C-alpha positions in Angstrom: -25.1 -7.5 -58.9 -25.1 -9.1 -55.4 -28.0 -7.7 -54.6 -29.8 -8.7 -57.9 -29.1 -12.6 -57.2 -30.0 -12.5 -54.1 -33.1 -11.4 -55.1 -32.9 -13.6 -57.5 -32.3 -16.9 -54.8 -34.3 -15.6 -52.8 -37.4 -15.8 -55.4 -36.5 -19.3 -56.7 -36.3 -20.8 -53.3 -39.5 -22.3 -52.5 -42.2 -21.4 -49.9 -42.1 -22.9 -46.8 -43.7 -26.2 -45.9 -47.2 -25.3 -44.3 -48.2 -27.0 -41.9 -51.8 -28.7 -40.5 -53.9 -29.1 -37.5 -53.3 -33.2 -37.6 -49.3 -32.4 -37.1 -49.8 -29.9 -34.8 -52.6 -32.6 -33.1 -49.4 -35.0 -33.2 -47.2 -33.0 -31.7 -48.6 -32.1 -28.7 -50.0 -35.6 -28.4 -46.2 -37.2 -28.1 -44.7 -34.2 -26.4 -47.4 -32.2 -24.1 -46.2 -32.4 -20.8 -49.6 -31.9 -19.4 -50.7 -35.3 -20.9 -47.8 -37.0 -20.5 -47.9 -36.1 -16.7 -51.7 -37.5 -17.0 -50.5 -40.9 -18.3 -47.4 -41.0 -15.5 -50.0 -40.5 -13.0 -52.1 -43.5 -14.8 -49.2 -45.6 -14.5 -49.0 -44.8 -10.9 -52.7 -45.7 -10.4 -52.5 -49.1 -12.5 -50.1 -49.6 -8.8 -53.0 -50.1 -6.1 -54.3 -53.1 -7.7 -51.2 -55.2 -6.9 -50.9 -53.2 -3.3 -54.4 -54.0 -2.8 -53.9 -57.5 -3.6 -50.9 -58.1 -1.5 -52.6 -58.2 1.4 -54.0 -61.1 0.3 -50.4 -63.4 -1.0 -47.8 -65.3 1.9 -45.9 -63.4 4.0 -42.7 -64.3 4.0 -39.8 -63.1 6.3 -36.4 -64.3 7.4 -34.4 -63.1 10.5 -30.9 -63.6 12.0 -28.9 -62.8 15.1 -25.4 -63.4 16.3 -24.5 -63.2 19.7 -21.5 -62.7 21.7 -21.4 -63.5 25.7 -19.2 -60.9 27.2 -20.4 -61.2 31.2 -22.6 -62.7 32.8 -21.7 -62.8 36.8 -24.5 -65.8 37.2 -22.6 -68.1 34.0 -22.0 -71.2 35.0 -19.0 -73.0 33.6 -21.4 -74.7 30.9 -22.9 -71.8 29.5 -21.7 -71.0 25.8 -19.7 -67.8 25.0 -21.5 -67.2 21.5 -24.6 -68.1 19.6 -25.6 -67.9 16.0 -29.2 -68.5 15.3 -31.9 -67.6 12.7 -35.3 -68.1 11.9 -38.1 -68.1 9.3 -41.9 -67.2 9.5 -44.5 -68.1 7.1 -48.4 -66.6 6.9 -50.3 -67.5 4.4 -54.1 -65.6 4.6 -56.7 -67.1 4.9 -59.3 -65.5 5.0 -60.0 -61.4 6.1 -64.0 -60.5 5.7 -64.2 -60.0 2.1 -61.4 -56.6 2.5 -58.9 -57.5 -0.1 -61.4 -58.6 -2.4 -63.3 -55.3 -2.1 -60.4 -53.0 -1.9 -59.1 -55.1 -5.4 -62.2 -54.3 -6.9 -62.7 -50.5 -5.5 -59.0 -50.4 -7.1 -59.9 -51.5 -10.3 -62.9 -49.3 -10.9 -60.5 -46.1 -9.8 -58.1 -47.2 -12.7 -60.8 -47.3 -15.0 -61.8 -44.0 -13.3 -58.6 -42.7 -14.2 -58.6 -43.8 -17.6 -62.2 -42.1 -17.7 -59.6 -38.9 -16.6 -57.1 -39.6 -19.4 -59.1 -39.8 -21.8 -60.7 -36.4 -20.7 -57.0 -34.6 -20.7 -56.4 -35.7 -23.9 -59.3 -34.0 -25.2 -58.7 -31.0 -22.7 -55.2 -30.5 -24.5 -56.7 -31.0 -28.5 -58.9 -28.6 -27.6 -56.7 -26.0 -26.2 -54.0 -27.2 -29.4 -57.7 -26.8 -31.7 -58.1 -23.3 -30.2 -54.5 -22.0 -30.3 -53.8 -23.0 -33.8 -57.1 -21.2 -34.9 -56.0 -18.3 -32.9 -52.7 -18.2 -34.6 -54.9 -18.2 -37.9 -57.1 -15.4 -37.0 -54.8 -13.7 -35.2 -52.6 -13.7 -38.7 -56.2 -13.0 -40.5 -56.8 -9.6 -39.0 -53.1 -8.7 -38.9 -53.4 -8.2 -42.4 -56.7 -6.8 -42.6 -55.6 -4.3 -40.8 -52.3 -3.7 -42.1 -54.4 -3.3 -45.8 -56.8 -1.0 -44.2 -53.9 1.1 -42.6 -52.5 1.1 -46.6 -55.3 2.2 -47.9 -55.8 4.9 -45.5 -52.4 6.3 -46.5 -53.6 6.1 -49.7 -56.6 7.8 -48.8 -54.7 10.5 -47.1 -52.4 11.6 -49.5 -54.9 11.9 -52.0 -56.8 14.1 -49.4 -54.2 16.4 -48.8 -53.6 16.7 -52.9 -57.1 17.9 -53.0 -56.6 19.9 -50.6 -53.6 21.5 -52.0 -56.0 22.5 -54.8 -58.5 23.4 -53.1 -61.4 20.6 -53.3 -61.6 19.7 -50.0 -60.9 21.2 -46.3 -58.5 21.6 -43.7 -60.9 19.0 -42.0 -61.3 16.0 -44.6 -57.5 16.1 -44.2 -57.8 16.0 -40.8 -60.5 13.1 -40.3 -58.2 11.2 -42.9 -55.3 11.4 -40.5 -57.2 10.7 -37.2 -58.3 7.9 -39.0 -54.9 6.4 -40.2 -53.7 6.9 -36.7 -56.8 4.5 -35.1 -56.0 2.2 -37.6 -52.2 2.1 -37.3 -52.6 1.4 -33.5 -55.3 -1.1 -33.8 -52.9 -2.6 -36.1 -50.1 -3.1 -33.7 -52.7 -4.0 -31.3 -54.0 -7.2 -33.3 -49.7 -7.9 -34.1 -49.4 -8.1 -30.3 -52.6 -10.4 -30.4 -50.7 -12.7 -32.4 -47.5 -12.8 -30.9 -49.9 -14.3 -27.5 -51.3 -16.3 -29.8 -48.0 -17.7 -31.3 -46.9 -17.8 -28.0 -49.6 -19.8 -27.2 -49.6 -22.0 -29.3 -45.3 -22.7 -28.6 -47.1 -23.7 -25.2 -49.2 -26.3 -25.8 -47.4 -27.9 -28.9 -43.7 -27.9 -28.3 -42.8 -25.7 -31.2 -43.9 -22.5 -33.1 -45.7 -22.4 -36.0 -45.1 -22.2 -39.1 -47.4 -21.0 -42.0 -50.9 -22.5 -40.7 -53.0 -24.2 -43.8 -56.6 -23.9 -43.0 -58.7 -26.9 -40.9 -59.7 -29.7 -42.2 -63.5 -30.9 -41.6 -64.4 -31.5 -38.2 -65.6 -35.3 -38.5 -68.5 -37.3 -36.6 -70.6 -34.0 -35.6 -74.4 -35.0 -34.2 -77.1 -34.0 -36.6 -78.9 -32.7 -33.8 -79.0 -32.0 -30.3 -80.4 -35.1 -29.2 -78.4 -37.1 -30.8 -75.2 -35.4 -28.9 -76.5 -35.3 -25.5 -77.0 -39.4 -26.4 -73.6 -39.6 -27.6 -72.2 -37.7 -24.6 -73.8 -39.9 -22.2 -72.6 -42.8 -23.4 -69.0 -41.9 -23.9 -68.5 -38.4 -21.9 -65.2 -39.4 -20.2 -66.1 -37.3 -17.2 -69.2 -39.1 -16.6 -67.5 -42.0 -16.9 -64.8 -41.8 -14.6 -67.9 -40.5 -12.2 -69.7 -43.3 -12.3 -66.6 -45.4 -12.1 -66.0 -43.4 -8.9 -69.3 -44.3 -6.9 -68.8 -48.0 -7.6 -65.1 -47.7 -6.1 -66.6 -45.8 -2.8 -69.5 -48.8 -2.5 -66.8 -51.0 -2.7 -64.8 -48.9 0.3 -68.3 -49.6 2.4 -67.6 -53.3 2.2 -63.9 -52.7 3.0 -64.7 -50.6 6.1 -67.1 -53.5 7.0 -64.6 -56.1 6.9 -62.9 -54.6 9.7 -65.3 -56.5 12.6 -65.4 -59.4 10.3 -63.1 -62.6 11.5 -59.8 -62.7 10.2 -58.1 -66.6 9.2 -54.4 -67.0 8.5 -52.2 -70.3 8.0 -48.4 -69.3 9.8 -45.5 -71.5 10.3 -42.2 -71.2 11.4 -38.9 -72.8 11.4 -35.7 -71.7 13.3 -32.1 -73.3 14.6 -29.4 -72.2 16.6 -25.8 -73.1 16.9 -23.4 -72.3 19.8 -20.8 -72.6 17.8 -19.5 -75.1 20.0 -19.0 -73.1 22.9 -21.7 -74.2 25.3 -20.6 -77.0 27.9 -16.9 -75.6 28.6 -14.9 -78.1 28.7 -17.3 -80.6 28.3 -18.7 -79.1 25.3 -18.5 -83.0 23.7 -21.6 -84.1 25.8 -23.6 -81.3 24.4 -25.3 -80.9 21.1 -23.9 -77.8 19.8 -26.8 -77.1 17.6 -30.6 -77.0 17.0 -33.2 -77.0 15.2 -37.7 -76.0 15.4 -40.5 -76.1 13.4 -44.1 -75.4 13.9 -47.2 -74.9 11.8 -50.6 -73.8 12.6 -53.8 -72.1 11.8 -54.9 -68.5 13.9 -57.7 -66.8 13.8 -58.4 -63.4 14.7 -61.6 -62.5 16.4 -62.9 -59.1 16.7 -65.0 -58.3 19.8 -64.5 -54.5 20.6 -63.0 -51.8 18.9 -64.0 -48.2 20.2 -66.3 -48.2 17.9 -64.1 -47.8 14.6 -65.4 -50.2 12.5 -68.7 -48.8 12.8 -67.2 -45.4 11.8 -65.5 -46.1 9.6 -68.3 -47.8 7.8 -70.5 -44.5 8.3 -68.2 -42.6 6.5 -67.4 -44.3 3.7 -71.0 -45.0 3.5 -71.5 -41.0 3.5 -68.5 -40.6 0.9 -69.8 -43.1 -1.1 -73.5 -41.0 -1.4 -71.3 -38.1 -1.8 -69.9 -39.9 -5.0 -73.4 -40.5 -6.2 -74.4 -37.1 -6.0 -71.2 -35.7 -7.5 -72.5 -38.6 -10.5 -75.5 -36.9 -10.9 -73.8 -33.3 -10.7 -71.9 -34.3 -13.9 -74.2 -36.2 -15.8 -76.6 -32.3 -15.0 -73.2 -30.0 -16.2 -72.9 -32.1 -19.2 -76.7 -32.0 -20.3 -76.0 -28.2 -20.2 -73.0 -28.3 -21.7 -73.6 -30.2 -24.3 -77.1 -28.2 -25.6 -75.2 -24.8 -25.0 -72.5 -26.7 -26.9 -74.4 -28.0 -29.9 -76.6 -23.8 -30.1 -72.9 -21.9 -29.7 -72.0 -24.3 -32.9 -75.5 -23.6 -34.7 -75.3 -20.0 -34.1 -71.6 -19.4 -35.0 -72.3 -21.3 -38.3 -75.1 -19.0 -39.4 -72.9 -15.7 -38.2 -70.6 -17.3 -41.0 -73.4 -17.1 -43.7 -74.8 -13.9 -42.5 -71.0 -11.9 -42.3 -70.2 -13.2 -45.4 -73.3 -11.5 -46.5 -72.5 -8.7 -44.8 -69.0 -8.5 -46.4 -70.5 -8.6 -49.8 -72.8 -5.5 -49.0 -69.7 -3.6 -47.2 -67.9 -3.9 -50.5 -70.8 -2.8 -52.5 -71.2 -0.3 -50.4 -67.6 1.3 -50.2 -67.6 1.1 -54.1 -70.4 3.3 -54.3 -69.5 5.7 -51.8 -66.1 6.3 -53.8 -68.4 6.7 -57.0 -70.8 9.2 -55.8 -67.7 11.0 -53.6 -65.8 11.8 -57.0 -69.1 13.3 -58.6 -69.2 15.4 -55.0 -72.1 13.7 -53.7 -70.3 11.8 -50.6 -68.0 13.4 -48.1 -64.2 12.2 -46.8 -66.2 11.3 -43.8 -68.3 8.9 -45.9 -65.5 6.9 -47.2 -63.9 6.4 -44.2 -66.7 5.0 -42.5 -67.5 2.8 -45.3 -63.7 1.9 -45.4 -64.1 1.0 -41.3 -67.4 -0.7 -41.6 -65.7 -3.2 -44.4 -62.9 -3.8 -42.3 -65.2 -4.7 -39.2 -67.1 -7.5 -41.5 -64.1 -9.3 -42.3 -63.1 -9.0 -39.4 -66.5 -10.7 -38.2 -66.2 -12.9 -40.9 -62.6 -14.2 -40.0 -63.8 -14.4 -36.1 -67.1 -15.9 -36.6 -65.0 -19.1 -38.9 -62.7 -19.4 -36.0 -65.6 -19.9 -33.4 -67.3 -21.8 -35.0 -64.1 -24.4 -35.5 -64.2 -24.1 -32.4 -67.3 -24.7 -31.3 -67.3 -27.6 -33.2 -63.9 -29.1 -31.2 -65.6 -28.6 -27.9 -68.9 -30.4 -28.6 -67.1 -33.9 -29.9 -64.9 -33.4 -26.9 -68.2 -32.9 -25.2 -69.4 -36.2 -26.7 -66.5 -38.1 -26.1 -65.3 -37.8 -29.6 -62.5 -35.2 -29.5 -59.6 -38.3 -28.9 -56.5 -39.3 -30.8 -58.6 -42.6 -31.6 -61.2 -40.7 -33.0 -59.3 -38.3 -35.0 -57.6 -40.8 -36.6 -54.0 -39.1 -35.8 -50.9 -40.9 -37.1 -47.4 -40.2 -36.7 -46.7 -43.7 -33.9 -48.6 -45.6 -32.1 -51.4 -45.0 -29.9 -50.9 -44.3 -26.4 -53.0 -47.4 -24.5 -53.0 -47.8 -20.7 -54.2 -50.9 -20.5 -51.1 -52.2 -21.7 -49.0 -51.2 -18.5 -52.3 -52.3 -16.2 -51.5 -56.1 -17.6 -47.6 -55.5 -17.6 -47.8 -54.8 -13.7 -51.1 -56.2 -11.8 -49.8 -59.6 -11.9 -46.0 -58.6 -10.6 -44.7 -60.4 -7.1 -40.9 -59.9 -7.2 -39.7 -57.0 -3.9 -37.4 -56.1 -6.2 -39.1 -55.6 -9.7 -38.8 -51.9 -10.2 -39.0 -50.1 -13.8 -36.2 -47.9 -15.7 -35.3 -44.4 -13.2 -38.1 -42.0 -14.3 -37.2 -39.2 -17.4 -39.5 -36.5 -18.5 -40.5 -37.5 -22.2 -42.4 -33.7 -23.0 -40.0 -30.9 -24.9 -38.9 -28.2 -23.2 -39.5 -24.4 -24.8 -37.1 -22.4 -22.7 -34.7 -22.2 -26.1 -37.5 -21.5 -28.6 -37.0 -18.0 -30.6 -39.7 -15.1 -28.8 -42.4 -14.3 -31.7 -42.6 -11.9 -33.9 -45.9 -10.5 -36.1 -44.1 -10.9 -39.4 -47.1 -13.7 -41.6 -45.8 -16.4 -43.1 -45.9 -16.6 -46.9 -50.1 -15.6 -46.6 
């Protein structure tokens, strides 16, 4: 009775909620450590603007001292015994040869490059999540197919053994059936291991174990031709945008290096005060001023005359680095051209493979039916049936593999043209991360004690996740 009640509860329980690709991408967007670390790196890069701008802002400092005169062999009776003094200095740079302006400009260009890198990291993580999601789907389908083949071959072996016992078949037929069954069991076990590996990779990227995965939604905004794909990539690919921004930053660095041989102009001011605390003059201290103050201001010009060739060497070095950045930009453009065209071709090819595989599956199913019918009248051998079953399995595996490859290739194409980010995929689950917000927050900060809170991780850990198995999720 207890078993019957338990079975009834299990039957009545609703199936586990299916998990979609959108939910997996949202989870990775919020908790993936690679993406979170890239965002933190970008926030660190945002600070380069206030760091470079600080060289062009006023500097104010103060110093103070208390002196106790303990011993002086040449001390006269009116010498002070102690002294308290302080000084305040102010420096205001007026002209620095364009170093500050160009340094800030280079920093802004590198921040722009960093934002493009962040986009590229986001696309890369999403591409890995999509591949992991499709790998789990593919591995589950292959495990299901291979387990079904094992069941079919077990049935075939029993039927072959029965026919052998009544003299219709030979021991060779039984041995062939047994061999195919054992090979199928080995292939099924290998497929189960691949499924476990796929699920562990999914956990690594998404942060949680996969449940029952839904078929993925259609991919949006896929280009209609390789020319359209390339035009979109040259306009929006984040790696190319980053390379162009780094070239602009390197060109600014040339001007920064050249500024070292130009004059610098600074306004300065100094105020100081001293108090002998009533000890100046000894017994006649009332005849002396015990405190004094002074102030001065002026304009300081620094004109470099000879620096051992350092400015020229630094400028030549910056020019060489700018040339290298230009070459890397062209190399990146070449890489994107090849990548987009190859990915588009791969995506087209996998779509055609899907069509041919569907035809192959239908033909293999029909062939298996015909071979079984012909075997029943003695025109086909047991080996013919085994071969037909193996061909049907291979056709079905090729079909599910082609579907996986087509989807991954399509998403890789979106990533190559710069259309595989959260803003393009319409992900919900909270506001999207905007690096501009942090840049605007820190760019105008001037206070020396304006710190951020202590850092803490935002990604989730997977050390406590359960080891995965090869059980199928309500397929």
